[in-house]
C-alpha positions in Angstrom: 105.5 -55.7 66.3 102.1 -56.7 67.6 103.7 -59.6 69.5 106.1 -57.2 71.2 103.4 -54.7 72.1 101.3 -57.5 73.5 104.0 -58.3 76.0 104.0 -54.9 77.5 102.7 -54.9 81.1 100.2 -52.2 80.3 98.8 -53.9 77.1 95.1 -54.4 77.2 93.8 -58.0 77.8 94.3 -60.2 74.7 95.8 -57.3 72.8 97.9 -59.4 70.5 95.1 -61.8 69.6 92.6 -59.0 69.0 95.0 -56.9 66.9 95.9 -59.9 64.8 92.2 -60.7 64.2 91.5 -57.1 63.1 94.3 -57.1 60.6 93.7 -60.6 59.4 90.2 -60.0 58.0 88.6 -56.6 57.7 85.4 -57.9 56.2 83.7 -58.1 52.9 80.4 -56.4 53.5 79.6 -53.0 54.9 78.3 -54.7 58.1 81.5 -56.7 58.6 83.7 -53.7 57.9 81.6 -51.7 60.4 82.1 -54.3 63.1 85.8 -54.4 62.4 86.0 -50.6 62.7 84.0 -50.7 66.0 86.3 -53.4 67.4 89.4 -51.4 66.3 88.1 -48.2 67.9 87.5 -50.1 71.2 91.0 -51.5 71.1 92.5 -48.1 70.4 90.5 -46.6 73.3 91.8 -49.4 75.6 95.4 -48.7 74.5 95.0 -45.0 75.1 93.6 -45.6 78.5 96.5 -47.9 79.4 99.0 -45.4 78.1 97.5 -42.6 80.1 97.4 -44.7 83.2 101.0 -45.7 82.7 102.1 -42.1 82.3 100.4 -41.1 85.5 102.1 -43.8 87.5 105.5 -42.7 86.1 105.1 -39.1 87.4 
């Protein structure tokens, strides 16, 4: 599913690579988990922005 989403024209840069990395290792310490959550939040924000931009251009 990640591979398919990464192929979408509006997918953020390196989406597939970044999403796979987030899911591959969350972390073993509170600091590592915090960094993973921060990176996930950043990726989600980029996806939202891409989707909003895509919806605007469809109207």
